[in-house]
C-alpha positions as CSV (number, residue, x, y, z in Angstrom):
1,M,84.6,75.2,69.9
2,N,85.3,71.6,70.7
3,T,86.7,70.6,74.0
4,F,87.0,66.9,72.8
5,S,89.9,66.9,70.5
6,S,91.7,63.9,69.0
7,D,94.0,63.2,65.9
8,H,91.8,60.1,64.8
9,L,88.1,59.1,64.8
10,T,86.4,59.0,68.0
11,L,83.8,56.4,68.6
12,G,80.8,56.8,71.2
13,V,77.0,55.7,71.9
14,C,73.8,56.9,72.6
15,D,72.7,55.7,76.0
16,Y,69.5,55.8,78.2
17,P,70.4,54.4,81.5
18,E,67.0,55.5,82.8
19,H,65.7,52.6,80.7
20,V,67.4,50.0,82.5
21,P,68.3,48.9,86.3
22,A,70.7,51.2,87.7
23,E,72.8,48.2,88.8
24,D,73.5,47.6,85.3
25,W,75.1,51.0,84.8
26,P,78.7,50.0,86.2
27,K,78.9,47.1,83.9
28,H,77.7,49.0,80.7
29,S,80.1,51.7,81.4
30,E,83.1,49.2,81.7
31,Q,81.9,47.5,78.4
32,Q,81.6,50.7,76.7
33,K,85.2,51.4,77.5
34,Q,86.3,48.0,76.6
35,I,85.3,48.3,73.1
36,G,86.9,51.2,72.3
37,L,84.2,54.1,73.1
38,A,85.1,57.3,74.7
39,I,82.0,59.5,74.5
40,V,78.5,58.8,75.8
41,R,75.3,60.8,74.8
42,L,72.8,61.2,77.9
43,A,69.6,62.7,79.0
44,E,67.5,63.0,75.6
45,F,63.9,62.8,76.2
46,S,64.5,63.0,80.0
47,W,62.4,66.0,80.9
48,T,59.8,64.2,83.0
49,K,62.5,62.0,84.7
50,L,64.5,65.3,85.8
51,E,61.1,67.0,86.7
52,P,58.5,64.5,87.5
53,V,56.1,67.4,88.8
54,E,56.6,71.2,88.1
55,G,59.3,72.8,90.1
56,K,60.6,69.6,91.6
57,F,63.8,68.2,90.1
58,D,65.3,64.8,90.4
59,W,68.9,65.0,89.7
60,Q,70.1,62.2,91.8
61,W,69.8,59.4,88.9
62,L,71.4,61.6,86.4
63,D,74.3,62.7,88.6
64,E,74.8,59.0,89.4
65,A,74.8,58.0,85.8
66,I,77.3,60.7,84.8
67,N,79.9,59.8,87.4
68,I,79.9,56.0,86.8
69,Y,80.7,56.9,83.3
70,A,83.1,59.4,84.2
71,D,84.8,57.0,86.5
72,Q,85.5,54.9,83.4
73,G,87.0,57.8,81.8
74,L,84.1,58.5,79.5
75,K,83.2,61.9,78.2
76,I,79.5,63.1,78.3
77,V,77.5,64.9,75.6
78,L,74.4,66.2,77.4
79,C,70.9,66.9,75.7
80,T,68.5,69.4,76.3
81,P,65.0,67.5,76.8
82,T,63.0,70.0,75.2
83,A,61.9,67.4,72.4
84,T,59.5,65.9,74.8
85,P,57.4,68.3,77.1
86,P,56.0,66.4,80.1
87,A,52.3,65.5,80.6
88,W,51.8,67.6,83.4
89,L,53.1,70.6,81.3
90,I,50.8,70.0,78.4
91,Q,47.8,69.6,80.9
92,K,48.7,73.2,82.3
93,Y,49.3,74.7,79.1
94,P,47.5,72.6,76.4
95,E,48.0,75.7,73.9
96,I,51.3,74.5,73.3
97,L,50.6,71.7,71.2
98,P,50.8,72.1,67.6
99,V,48.1,71.9,64.8
100,D,48.6,69.7,61.7
101,E,47.9,70.4,58.0
102,Q,44.2,69.2,58.5
103,G,43.7,71.6,61.4
104,R,43.9,68.9,63.9
105,I,45.7,69.3,67.4
106,K,48.4,66.9,67.9
107,K,48.0,65.1,71.2
108,F,50.4,64.2,74.0
109,G,51.8,60.7,73.8
110,S,54.8,60.8,71.4
111,R,57.7,63.4,71.0
112,R,58.1,67.1,69.5
113,H,54.5,67.7,70.3
114,Y,54.9,71.5,70.5
115,D,54.8,74.5,68.5
116,H,57.9,76.4,68.1
117,A,56.3,79.8,68.0
118,S,54.8,79.3,71.7
119,P,56.0,81.8,73.9
120,I,54.8,79.8,76.6
121,Y,56.8,76.6,75.7
122,R,59.8,78.7,74.7
123,K,59.8,80.1,78.3
124,E,59.4,76.9,79.7
125,C,62.3,75.5,77.6
126,V,64.6,78.3,78.9
127,R,63.6,77.2,82.3
128,I,64.6,73.5,81.8
129,V,67.6,74.0,79.9
130,T,68.7,76.7,82.7
131,A,68.4,74.3,85.2
132,M,70.5,71.7,83.5
133,A,73.2,74.2,82.6
134,Q,73.5,75.3,86.2
135,R,73.7,71.8,87.4
136,Y,76.0,70.3,84.9
137,G,77.4,73.1,82.9
138,Q,80.9,72.9,84.4
139,H,81.2,69.2,85.2
140,P,84.5,68.2,84.1
141,A,83.0,65.1,82.2
142,V,80.6,67.2,80.2
143,I,82.2,68.3,76.9
144,G,79.1,69.4,75.1
145,W,75.4,69.9,74.5
146,Q,73.0,68.6,71.9
147,T,69.9,70.9,71.5
148,D,66.4,69.2,71.4
149,N,66.3,66.1,68.9
150,E,66.0,66.2,65.1
151,L,64.3,69.6,65.1
152,G,61.3,69.7,62.6
153,H,61.6,66.1,61.6
154,E,58.5,63.6,60.9
155,G,56.3,66.6,60.1
156,T,56.7,68.8,63.1
157,G,58.4,71.9,61.6
158,C,55.1,73.5,61.1
159,S,52.1,74.2,63.3
160,Y,49.0,75.6,61.4
161,G,47.2,77.0,64.2
162,G,47.9,78.3,67.7
163,A,50.9,80.6,68.2
164,S,52.3,80.0,64.7
165,A,49.1,81.1,63.0
166,A,48.9,84.3,65.3
167,E,52.6,85.1,64.6
168,F,52.5,84.4,60.8
169,P,51.1,87.6,59.9
170,A,53.3,89.6,62.1
171,W,56.6,88.1,60.4
172,L,55.1,88.9,57.1
173,R,54.7,92.5,58.1
174,T,58.2,92.7,59.0
175,K,59.2,91.2,55.7
176,Y,57.1,92.9,53.4
177,G,56.2,96.2,55.4
178,S,53.0,96.8,53.3
179,L,50.1,94.6,52.1
180,D,50.8,96.4,48.5
181,N,54.3,94.4,48.7
182,L,53.0,91.4,50.0
183,N,50.1,91.3,47.4
184,E,52.4,92.0,44.5
185,A,54.9,89.3,45.7
186,W,52.4,86.7,45.9
187,G,50.5,87.3,42.9
188,T,47.0,87.9,44.7
189,S,45.5,89.2,41.9
190,F,45.3,85.5,40.7
191,W,41.8,84.1,41.9
192,S,41.0,87.2,43.9
193,Q,43.4,86.4,46.7
194,T,44.2,89.9,47.7
195,Y,44.5,90.7,51.2
196,N,43.6,94.2,52.6
197,E,44.2,93.5,56.5
198,W,46.9,91.6,57.7
199,D,44.8,89.5,60.0
200,Q,43.1,87.9,57.0
201,I,46.2,86.1,56.3
202,E,46.4,82.6,57.7
203,P,48.8,79.4,57.2
204,P,48.2,78.0,53.9
205,N,46.2,74.7,54.8
206,L,42.9,73.6,54.4
207,T,42.5,75.9,51.1
208,A,39.4,74.9,49.0
209,V,39.7,73.0,45.7
210,R,43.3,73.2,44.8
211,Q,46.7,73.9,46.0
212,A,47.4,77.0,48.3
213,N,49.1,80.1,46.7
214,P,52.6,78.6,46.2
215,S,54.3,82.0,47.0
216,Q,52.3,81.8,50.2
217,V,53.6,78.3,51.1
218,L,57.1,79.3,50.4
219,D,56.8,82.2,52.7
220,F,55.3,80.0,55.3
221,K,58.0,77.5,55.0
222,R,60.5,80.5,55.8
223,F,58.5,81.4,58.8
224,C,58.6,77.9,60.2
225,S,62.2,77.7,59.6
226,A,62.8,81.1,61.5
227,M,60.6,79.9,64.5
228,I,62.8,76.8,64.7
229,E,65.9,79.0,64.3
230,Q,64.6,81.1,67.3
231,F,63.6,78.2,69.3
232,Q,67.0,76.8,69.4
233,I,68.9,80.3,69.6
234,L,67.0,80.6,73.0
235,Q,68.6,77.3,74.1
236,I,71.9,78.4,72.9
237,D,72.1,81.5,74.6
238,V,71.5,79.8,78.0
239,L,74.1,77.3,77.2
240,R,76.7,79.6,76.1
241,A,76.4,81.7,79.5
242,L,76.2,78.7,81.8
243,S,78.5,76.2,80.3
244,P,81.2,78.1,78.4
245,G,83.8,76.3,77.1
246,R,81.7,73.3,76.0
247,F,80.4,72.7,72.4
248,I,76.7,73.0,71.1
249,T,75.6,70.9,68.4
250,H,72.3,69.4,66.9
251,N,71.4,66.0,65.4
252,F,70.0,66.8,61.9
253,V,68.1,63.9,59.6
254,T,67.7,62.4,56.3
255,F,66.7,64.4,53.3
256,S,65.8,67.3,55.9
257,A,63.5,69.7,54.4
258,E,61.6,71.4,57.4
259,S,64.0,74.4,58.0
260,D,66.9,76.1,56.2
261,L,69.7,74.2,57.7
262,Y,72.4,76.7,56.8
263,R,70.9,79.2,58.9
264,L,69.6,76.9,61.7
265,C,73.3,75.8,62.0
266,E,75.1,79.4,62.1
267,K,75.3,79.4,66.1
268,L,76.6,75.8,66.5
269,D,80.1,74.9,67.0
270,F,79.4,72.0,64.6
271,V,76.9,69.8,62.9
272,A,75.8,66.3,63.7
273,W,73.4,64.1,61.9
274,D,71.6,60.7,62.3
275,S,72.6,58.1,59.8
276,Y,70.2,55.1,59.1
277,P,71.3,53.6,55.9
278,V,68.9,50.9,55.7
279,G,66.0,53.0,56.4
280,M,67.0,55.6,54.0
281,L,66.2,53.3,51.1
282,E,62.5,54.3,51.3
283,F,63.8,58.1,50.2
284,F,65.5,56.5,47.1
285,A,65.0,58.1,43.8
286,T,62.0,56.7,41.8
287,W,64.0,55.8,38.7
288,E,65.4,52.9,40.7
289,S,63.7,49.6,40.7
290,E,62.6,47.4,43.7
291,E,65.2,45.1,42.5
292,V,67.9,47.6,42.8
293,K,66.6,48.6,46.2
294,S,66.7,45.0,47.4
295,S,70.3,44.5,46.5
296,Y,71.2,47.4,49.0
297,A,68.6,46.4,51.5
298,R,71.3,45.3,53.8
299,T,73.9,48.1,53.2
300,G,71.9,51.0,52.2
301,H,72.7,52.9,48.9
302,P,76.1,54.3,49.2
303,D,75.3,57.6,47.4
304,L,72.4,58.4,49.7
305,V,74.5,58.0,52.8
306,S,77.4,59.8,51.4
307,L,75.3,62.7,50.2
308,H,74.2,63.4,53.6
309,H,77.8,63.1,55.0
310,D,78.7,65.6,52.3
311,L,75.8,68.0,53.0
312,Y,76.4,68.1,56.9
313,R,80.2,68.7,56.2
314,G,79.4,71.4,54.1
315,L,77.0,73.4,56.2
316,K,79.6,75.1,58.1
317,G,82.0,75.4,55.3
318,G,83.6,71.8,55.3
319,T,84.5,71.7,59.1
320,G,84.4,68.3,60.7
321,F,81.0,67.0,62.0
322,W,79.6,64.2,64.0
323,V,77.3,61.3,63.3
324,M,75.2,61.5,66.4
325,E,73.3,58.3,65.7
326,Q,74.8,56.0,63.6
327,Q,72.7,52.7,62.8
328,C,74.2,49.6,64.4
329,G,71.6,47.0,63.7
330,H,67.8,46.9,62.4
331,A,66.0,50.2,62.9
332,N,62.3,50.3,63.7
333,W,60.7,53.2,61.8
334,A,61.0,52.4,58.2
335,Q,58.6,50.7,56.1
336,Y,60.9,47.7,56.0
337,N,63.7,47.1,58.4
338,P,65.8,44.2,57.3
339,L,68.9,43.1,59.3
340,P,72.0,44.7,58.1
341,A,74.7,42.7,56.4
342,D,77.5,41.4,58.3
343,G,80.2,44.0,58.1
344,A,77.8,46.7,57.4
345,V,78.5,48.6,60.6
346,K,82.2,48.9,60.2
347,L,81.6,49.7,56.5
348,W,79.2,52.6,57.6
349,S,81.9,53.5,60.1
350,A,84.7,53.9,57.7
351,Q,82.5,55.7,54.9
352,A,81.6,58.3,57.3
353,W,85.2,58.9,58.4
354,S,86.1,59.3,54.6
355,H,83.5,61.8,54.3
356,G,84.6,63.8,57.2
357,A,83.2,62.6,60.4
358,D,85.4,63.2,63.4
359,V,83.1,61.3,65.9
360,L,80.7,58.2,65.2
361,M,78.0,57.6,68.0
362,Y,76.0,54.4,67.8
363,F,72.5,54.4,68.3
364,R,71.6,52.6,70.8
365,W,73.7,51.0,73.5
366,R,71.0,48.4,74.7
367,A,67.9,47.6,72.9
368,C,64.5,49.2,74.5
369,H,62.4,46.9,76.4
370,M,59.1,49.5,76.2
371,A,57.2,51.7,73.9
372,Q,57.8,52.8,70.3
373,E,61.4,51.8,69.9
374,I,60.8,48.2,71.2
375,M,61.6,46.9,67.6
376,H,65.0,48.8,67.3
377,S,68.2,47.3,68.0
378,G,71.1,48.6,69.9
379,L,74.8,47.2,70.2
380,L,73.3,44.9,73.5
381,H,70.3,43.1,72.9
382,Q,67.4,43.6,75.2
383,N,68.4,41.0,77.5
384,G,72.0,42.6,77.8
385,K,73.6,40.3,75.7
386,P,76.1,41.7,72.7
387,D,74.4,42.1,69.2
388,R,76.4,41.8,66.3
389,G,76.9,45.6,66.0
390,F,78.8,45.5,69.4
391,H,81.5,42.9,67.8
392,E,81.9,45.0,64.7
393,V,82.5,48.2,66.8
394,A,84.8,46.3,69.0
395,E,86.9,45.4,66.0
396,L,87.4,49.0,64.7
397,D,90.7,50.4,65.5
398,P,89.9,54.3,65.4
399,S,93.7,55.0,65.0
400,N,93.3,53.6,61.5
401,F,91.2,56.5,60.7
402,P,93.4,59.8,61.1
403,L,91.6,63.1,61.2
404,A,92.2,65.4,57.9
405,P,90.4,67.7,55.6
406,V,88.4,66.5,52.7
407,E,90.0,68.5,49.9
408,A,87.1,68.1,47.2
409,K,87.5,70.1,43.8
410,V,84.1,70.0,43.0
411,A,81.1,71.8,44.5
412,V,77.4,70.8,44.2
413,L,75.2,73.5,45.2
414,H,72.2,73.3,47.3
415,D,69.4,75.6,48.7
416,Y,66.3,75.2,50.8
417,D,64.2,78.0,49.0
418,S,64.9,76.0,45.6
419,L,63.7,72.9,47.6
420,W,60.6,74.4,49.0
421,A,59.6,75.9,45.6
422,Y,60.4,72.8,43.3
423,D,58.2,70.6,45.6
424,Q,55.6,72.7,45.9
425,Q,54.6,72.7,42.3
426,P,56.8,69.6,40.7
427,H,54.7,69.5,37.6
428,N,55.3,65.5,37.6
429,K,54.1,63.4,40.7
430,D,57.5,61.2,40.1
431,L,59.8,64.6,40.3
432,S,61.1,66.1,43.6
433,Y,64.1,68.6,44.3
434,W,65.8,65.6,46.1
435,L,65.4,63.2,43.3
436,Q,67.0,65.8,40.7
437,F,69.7,66.8,43.0
438,T,70.6,63.0,43.7
439,M,70.8,62.2,39.9
440,F,73.7,64.6,39.4
441,Y,75.3,63.8,42.9
442,S,75.2,60.2,42.2
443,A,76.8,60.6,38.9
444,L,79.7,62.4,40.2
445,R,80.0,59.6,42.9
446,K,79.9,56.7,40.3
447,L,83.1,58.7,38.5
448,G,84.9,58.5,41.9
449,V,84.9,62.3,42.3
450,D,84.8,63.9,45.9
451,V,82.3,66.7,46.3
452,D,81.6,69.5,48.7
453,I,77.7,70.2,48.9
454,I,77.4,74.0,49.9
455,H,75.2,76.8,49.3
456,P,75.9,79.4,46.7
457,R,76.7,82.1,48.9
458,Q,79.9,79.7,50.3
459,L,81.3,79.9,46.8
460,A,83.4,82.9,47.6
461,D,85.2,81.0,50.5
462,K,86.9,78.4,48.3
463,Q,88.0,77.8,44.7
464,Y,86.8,74.7,42.6
465,K,87.6,73.5,39.3
466,L,83.7,72.5,38.8
467,V,80.6,73.7,40.2
468,V,77.5,71.8,39.6
469,A,73.9,73.2,40.5
470,P,71.4,70.4,40.1
471,A,68.0,72.2,40.7
472,L,68.8,75.8,41.7
473,T,65.3,77.0,40.7
474,L,64.8,79.8,42.8
475,M,67.1,82.6,42.0
476,T,67.5,85.5,44.4
477,D,69.5,88.7,43.8
478,E,72.3,87.1,46.5
479,I,72.6,84.1,44.6
480,A,72.7,85.5,41.1
481,E,75.5,87.9,42.4
482,A,77.4,85.0,43.9
483,L,77.2,83.0,40.4
484,N,78.1,85.8,38.4
485,K,80.9,86.8,40.4
486,Y,82.6,83.3,40.5
487,H,84.5,82.7,37.5
488,K,87.2,80.2,39.2
489,G,86.0,77.3,37.3
490,L,83.5,75.5,35.1
491,F,79.6,75.3,35.8
492,V,77.2,72.6,35.2
493,F,73.4,73.6,35.8
494,G,70.3,71.4,35.8
495,P,66.8,71.8,34.7
496,R,64.6,74.4,36.0
497,T,67.7,76.7,37.2
498,A,66.6,80.3,37.6
499,F,63.1,79.7,36.7
500,R,61.6,81.5,39.9
501,N,62.4,84.6,41.8
502,E,62.7,85.2,45.6
503,S,58.8,85.3,46.1
504,G,58.7,82.3,44.1
505,R,57.0,83.9,41.0
506,V,58.4,83.6,37.5
507,A,61.0,85.9,36.5
508,E,59.4,88.8,34.5
509,Q,61.7,87.9,31.7
510,G,61.5,84.3,32.0
511,Q,64.0,81.8,33.3
512,F,67.5,82.7,33.5
513,E,66.4,86.4,33.9
514,K,69.4,87.2,36.4
515,I,72.1,84.9,34.9
516,E,71.3,84.9,31.2
517,A,74.8,86.1,30.2
518,L,76.2,83.5,32.3
519,V,74.4,80.6,30.4
520,G,73.8,82.0,27.1
521,C,70.5,80.9,26.1
522,Q,66.7,81.5,27.1
523,L,64.2,78.8,27.8
524,T,61.6,77.8,24.9
525,N,59.4,75.6,26.5
526,F,59.3,72.3,29.0
527,D,57.8,69.0,28.8
528,S,56.6,66.9,31.6
529,L,56.8,63.1,30.7
530,R,54.7,60.1,31.8
531,P,56.5,57.2,33.2
532,T,56.6,55.4,29.9
533,L,57.3,58.4,27.7
534,K,60.5,58.9,26.7
535,Q,62.3,61.8,24.6
536,T,65.2,61.1,22.2
537,I,68.1,63.3,22.2
538,K,71.0,63.4,19.8
539,E,74.5,64.7,20.5
540,H,75.3,67.7,18.0
541,N,77.2,66.8,14.9
542,S,77.1,63.0,16.0
543,S,74.8,60.0,15.6
544,S,75.2,59.2,19.2
545,T,71.6,59.2,20.8
546,I,70.0,58.6,24.2
547,E,66.6,58.7,26.0
548,A,65.5,61.1,28.4
549,S,62.4,60.8,30.9
550,L,60.5,62.6,33.4
551,W,61.5,66.1,32.4
552,C,63.0,68.1,29.3
553,E,63.3,71.7,28.6
554,G,64.3,73.3,25.3
555,Y,66.7,76.1,24.8
556,A,67.3,78.8,22.2
557,P,71.0,79.7,22.4
558,T,72.1,83.5,22.5
559,T,75.6,83.6,23.3
560,G,75.9,79.8,23.7
561,A,75.8,76.7,21.4
562,P,73.7,73.4,21.6
563,I,75.8,70.2,22.4
564,W,72.8,68.0,22.7
565,C,69.5,68.4,20.6
566,Y,65.7,66.9,20.8
567,Q,65.1,64.5,18.3
568,G,61.2,64.2,17.5
569,G,58.6,65.4,19.9
570,P,57.4,68.9,20.3
571,L,60.9,70.0,21.1
572,D,62.4,68.6,18.0
573,G,65.6,70.5,17.0
574,Q,65.8,72.7,20.2
575,A,68.9,72.5,22.6
576,A,68.7,69.8,25.4
577,V,72.0,70.9,26.4
578,N,73.5,74.3,25.9
579,Q,77.2,75.2,26.3
580,N,78.1,79.0,26.7
581,G,82.1,79.0,27.5
582,L,82.8,77.3,30.9
583,V,79.0,77.2,31.5
584,T,76.7,74.2,30.6
585,V,73.0,74.0,31.0
586,V,71.3,70.5,31.2
587,G,67.6,70.3,30.3
588,A,66.7,66.7,30.4
589,L,66.6,64.3,33.0
590,S,68.7,61.4,31.9
591,L,71.3,59.5,34.1
592,E,73.4,58.7,30.9
593,L,73.4,62.5,29.7
594,I,74.2,63.8,32.8
595,E,77.3,61.4,33.2
596,K,78.3,62.2,29.8
597,V,78.0,66.2,30.4
598,L,80.0,65.7,33.7
599,V,82.6,63.4,32.2
600,H,83.3,66.1,29.7
601,N,83.6,68.9,32.1
602,L,85.7,66.9,34.3
603,Q,88.2,66.4,31.4
604,K,88.0,70.1,30.5
605,A,88.6,71.0,34.3
606,E,91.7,68.4,34.1
607,L,90.3,66.5,37.1
608,D,90.8,62.6,37.5
609,Y,87.8,60.4,37.5
610,M,87.1,56.7,37.1
611,H,84.3,54.5,36.0
612,L,83.1,52.6,39.3
613,P,81.4,49.3,39.3
614,D,77.7,49.5,40.9
615,G,78.0,49.6,44.6
616,V,81.5,50.5,44.6
617,R,82.6,54.0,45.7
618,V,86.1,55.7,46.3
619,S,86.7,58.7,48.6
620,Q,89.5,60.4,49.9
621,R,90.4,62.4,53.1
622,G,93.9,63.9,53.7
623,T,96.3,61.3,51.9
624,R,94.2,58.3,52.5
625,K,92.0,56.9,49.8
626,L,89.3,54.4,50.9
627,V,87.4,52.1,48.4
628,C,84.0,50.6,49.8
629,N,81.9,47.7,48.6
630,F,78.2,48.1,49.3
631,N,77.4,44.8,47.3
632,Q,76.5,41.6,49.1
633,S,79.0,39.9,46.8
634,D,82.8,40.1,46.0
635,V,83.5,42.6,43.2
636,C,86.7,42.4,41.0
637,W,87.9,45.9,40.0
638,N,91.1,47.1,38.8
639,G,92.9,43.6,39.2
640,V,91.8,43.6,43.1
641,T,89.1,41.5,44.5
642,L,86.7,43.8,46.8
643,P,85.3,41.3,49.4
644,A,81.4,41.7,49.7
645,V,80.3,44.7,52.4
646,S,83.8,45.8,53.1
647,Y,86.3,48.7,52.9
648,Q,89.9,48.5,52.1
649,W,92.4,51.3,51.4
650,L,93.4,52.2,47.8
651,T,97.1,52.8,46.8
652,N,97.7,54.9,43.7
């Protein structure tokens, strides 16, 4: 459902009129209309402003703001203000506050200071959302709602005490049915961890000496994700009843790992996310040097940004998504916050469109005068004068960006259970799920290949010529069935594939137990490499060699055959890459090896690819191809000069 429709990219802005004098609102709305903005997001974090004391509401300011924007023809997205429970609410119900991993109560004074499982807070949230929806749910200018804000972000997805600690055993009892089943799933015979009463089970924090039981941690992650999902559904149910015909969405974040977003977005009409390319560099893979990070310091790395566009487009099966917050100047929250390059805002906007964004909302309208975000820029400076982002947005012509599907022929598989299981026991301090995932994703993007990022269960919905599973380490029966039934194209699997079963234990028959017929090999051993330790890999029946780092695992082919083998070291002679008909398994982490394997499979699938210069990326939406240059210098490519920090249309 989307009560706002357009045949081209739509631009909007996140505004906080309550942060500036009311006499500035008419001018702001006029300026927004003049530079081509069509939508304004309002009322996020405004609970105290709307309800200064319990039960006494002040709607006048929001009534006035909405009407001023509506008079300019601007459409409104309202936010439920539940990310910021007021001080009076915390004073009355201090048990709402969450508990961190160190057992400390998180205090009032920031945001998302609540336990998602708290029945008291859930009741209060239903009350404020009901009041807002009753007043504005049928306002002609209100086209939709955003629930809360960045659910679970910044370490707020889990509470290790209070309501969550009380609810966790009950959730486990529903899941397992008996303590015998739980003890078996968690392997509690190890270190005498066996439970004989449900109330003996606590959240997995502050465990003595070493890490908590990884299966317990995995289930706690699932539990916390379920609590967030329940928390959001309560709001969605209210909005559906009182604001029919309006869409409901949520703004997700960079490299989200706090909840299973495939489940969290099921009842949303579409997905939105908050894009901050410069700040995102701090999440960059460890194989890149500070020199490389510096080269993208003012534009962000193209693959990290595009990965998120593709991820959020794919959560609901490839539907159009929104960027609810698009960086338009310097941010305030990263370790380093350089000023973006001239042209970066236009470049990010075009890139978002090319990956399937239907709407871009810039954050924020006017830079804040107070509190935590005082160093964060907006389209206007604090003094109300236009910042550079203002002029770049004004120069964009949305009609140049027609809406159309992104028709990718390659799928990259993603799974939150695998993420949680991988990162709990990485076996190498420089490794993580997202790092390994990004290596495969970035290799495809460097080859100019458009991709869908989807969950394995979504494979049945569309035919792909190539499916890449970078880090599908946790293999459930559901996923195994989806993989074994999919015979429509080529497969490439990465290291650690199918190493664990649903509870996080290693499969009884070892790696690949549920998909051995598919991959045609068995694991012999794995090797975690120190930063300076390299492993040589030799192509079968060739003198070509490359070096791997971080991680290597050897395979013994059953029905498959080695195409790359280890040379020297403890895995000498064993397969590093095994091929079994249409299926290839890559056991070593090497950007060069990954690219070679992907090129080989793209050729077999008869898919077009190109070797792009560093920082140059190509993507296609509908019939239009866009080439983006994220470098801060001109690049000559295919006889064309690509200006620094720019985009242009690519003609065949």
